[in-house]
C-alpha positions as CSV (number, residue, x, y, z in Angstrom):
1,M,-15.4,16.7,3.4
2,H,-12.8,14.0,2.9
3,Y,-9.7,14.9,0.8
4,H,-7.6,12.2,-0.8
5,S,-3.9,12.5,-1.3
6,H,-2.3,12.1,-4.7
7,L,-1.1,8.6,-3.6
8,E,-4.6,7.6,-2.4
9,E,-6.1,8.7,-5.8
10,Y,-3.3,7.0,-7.7
11,I,-4.0,3.7,-5.9
12,K,-7.7,4.0,-6.3
13,E,-7.4,4.6,-10.0
14,F,-4.8,1.8,-10.4
15,Y,-7.0,-0.8,-8.7
16,T,-10.4,0.3,-10.1
17,Q,-9.0,0.1,-13.7
18,M,-8.4,-3.6,-12.9
19,G,-11.8,-4.0,-11.4
20,I,-10.4,-4.3,-7.9
21,I,-12.9,-2.5,-5.8
22,T,-13.2,-4.7,-2.6
23,P,-10.6,-6.2,-0.2
24,S,-11.5,-9.7,-1.4
25,L,-10.1,-8.8,-4.8
26,L,-6.7,-7.7,-3.6
27,D,-4.4,-10.4,-4.9
28,H,-0.8,-9.9,-5.8
29,E,-0.9,-12.5,-8.6
30,E,-3.9,-10.9,-10.2
31,I,-2.4,-7.4,-9.9
32,S,0.9,-8.5,-11.3
33,E,-0.8,-10.3,-14.2
34,N,-2.9,-7.3,-15.0
35,S,0.1,-5.0,-14.8
36,G,2.5,-7.1,-16.8
37,I,4.8,-7.7,-13.9
38,K,6.4,-11.1,-13.6
39,V,6.6,-12.4,-10.0
40,F,9.0,-15.1,-8.9
41,Y,9.6,-16.7,-5.5
42,W,13.0,-17.3,-4.2
43,S,14.9,-17.8,-0.9
44,D,16.5,-14.4,-0.8
45,S,15.0,-11.0,0.3
46,S,12.2,-9.5,-1.8
47,Q,13.2,-7.0,-4.5
48,A,12.1,-5.5,-7.8
49,L,14.1,-5.0,-10.9
50,F,13.8,-4.3,-14.6
51,A,15.4,-6.4,-17.4
52,N,14.9,-5.3,-21.0
53,E,12.2,-2.9,-19.7
54,Q,10.3,-5.9,-18.2
55,P,9.4,-5.4,-14.5
56,F,10.1,-8.3,-12.2
57,I,9.3,-8.7,-8.5
58,F,11.1,-11.4,-6.6
59,L,9.3,-12.4,-3.3
60,D,10.9,-14.2,-0.4
61,E,9.3,-17.6,-0.5
62,T,10.0,-18.2,3.3
63,L,7.6,-15.4,4.3
64,S,3.9,-15.9,5.3
65,Q,1.2,-15.0,2.8
66,Q,0.6,-11.7,4.7
67,Q,4.2,-10.8,4.6
68,Q,4.4,-11.7,0.9
69,W,1.4,-9.4,0.2
70,Q,3.0,-6.6,2.1
71,E,6.4,-7.1,0.4
72,F,4.7,-7.3,-3.0
73,C,3.1,-3.9,-2.4
74,H,6.4,-2.4,-1.3
75,E,8.2,-3.7,-4.4
76,L,5.2,-2.6,-6.6
77,A,5.9,0.9,-5.5
78,H,9.5,0.6,-6.9
79,V,8.2,-0.8,-10.2
80,L,5.4,1.8,-10.6
81,L,7.0,5.0,-9.2
82,H,10.8,4.7,-9.1
83,T,13.6,4.7,-11.6
84,G,17.2,3.8,-11.4
85,D,19.3,1.1,-9.7
86,Q,19.5,1.7,-6.0
87,F,23.0,0.2,-6.0
88,Y,24.3,3.3,-7.8
89,M,22.2,5.9,-5.8
90,S,23.3,8.1,-3.0
91,P,22.3,6.6,0.4
92,L,19.9,9.5,1.1
93,F,18.1,9.1,-2.2
94,R,17.8,5.3,-1.6
95,E,16.5,6.0,1.9
96,Y,13.9,8.4,0.3
97,Q,12.8,5.8,-2.2
98,E,12.4,3.2,0.6
99,H,10.4,5.6,2.7
100,K,8.1,6.3,-0.3
101,A,7.8,2.6,-1.0
102,N,6.8,1.9,2.6
103,N,4.1,4.6,2.5
104,F,2.8,3.2,-0.8
105,M,2.8,-0.3,0.7
106,Y,0.5,0.7,3.6
107,H,-1.9,2.4,1.2
108,A,-1.8,-0.3,-1.4
109,C,-2.4,-3.2,1.0
110,M,-5.3,-1.4,2.7
111,P,-6.5,1.3,0.3
112,T,-8.3,4.4,1.7
113,F,-11.2,4.0,-0.6
114,M,-11.8,0.5,0.7
115,L,-11.4,1.5,4.4
116,K,-13.8,4.4,3.8
117,D,-16.5,1.9,2.6
118,L,-16.2,-0.1,5.8
119,Q,-17.6,2.7,8.0
120,L,-14.9,2.2,10.7
121,Y,-15.6,3.8,14.1
122,D,-13.0,2.4,16.5
123,C,-9.5,1.1,16.8
124,T,-10.2,-1.8,19.1
125,P,-8.3,-5.1,18.9
126,Y,-11.4,-6.7,17.4
127,T,-11.6,-4.1,14.6
128,V,-7.8,-4.6,13.9
129,L,-8.2,-8.4,13.8
130,N,-11.1,-8.0,11.4
131,L,-9.1,-5.7,9.1
132,Q,-6.1,-8.0,9.4
133,E,-8.1,-10.9,8.1
134,L,-10.0,-8.8,5.5
135,F,-6.9,-7.3,3.9
136,N,-4.6,-10.4,4.5
137,V,-2.0,-8.4,6.5
138,E,-0.2,-8.8,9.8
139,Y,-1.8,-7.5,13.0
140,E,0.8,-4.7,13.6
141,F,0.5,-3.7,9.9
142,A,-3.3,-3.4,10.2
143,L,-3.0,-1.4,13.4
144,K,-0.5,1.0,11.9
145,R,-2.6,1.5,8.7
146,L,-5.8,2.0,10.7
147,T,-4.0,4.6,12.9
148,Q,-2.8,6.4,9.8
149,Y,-6.4,6.4,8.4
150,Y,-7.9,7.8,11.7
151,N,-5.2,10.4,12.1
152,K,-5.8,11.8,8.7
153,R,-9.6,11.9,9.3
154,I,-9.0,13.7,12.6
155,M,-6.7,16.3,11.0
156,Q,-9.2,16.9,8.2
157,K,-12.0,17.4,10.6
158,R,-9.8,20.0,12.5
159,H,-9.0,21.7,9.2
160,N,-12.7,21.8,8.2
161,I,-13.7,23.3,11.6
162,R,-11.0,26.0,11.3
163,L,-12.2,26.8,7.8
164,R,-15.8,27.2,9.1
165,N,-14.7,29.5,11.9
166,V,-12.7,31.7,9.5
167,R,-15.7,32.4,7.3
């Protein structure tokens, strides 16, 4: 049995409400339009902010398409899940929010429900390259996300075996 985390369920619901059910439909411009988030490109580092309760994401225009997609998902986490201005936060709370946004980024760029549909069986460079292309992410990003996905599956199998042995 495969259990989904709260974050995995949140992302699945977020995407399926917009009709985004396959990797080919993952597009930050479509997501921002459907979410009412204004996206701008500029020459500074990517960031998210609110002005008059309107969310904005500013993406670094010098980044590759893959990096912009990854940055968009990181900033999307701040828009959807966080409150407050990080400038006024304690360093530890800011670090906590950044950690959560990075975790969200990996799951939003390569959602578990989409990975599950691919019937993945290995972590070879060929598989990682295919995922990199399919999800429009960098190679190292795809490798890390695939590793996360497999690690969770392994842990769930171990947990299920322990539960069967207890009965």
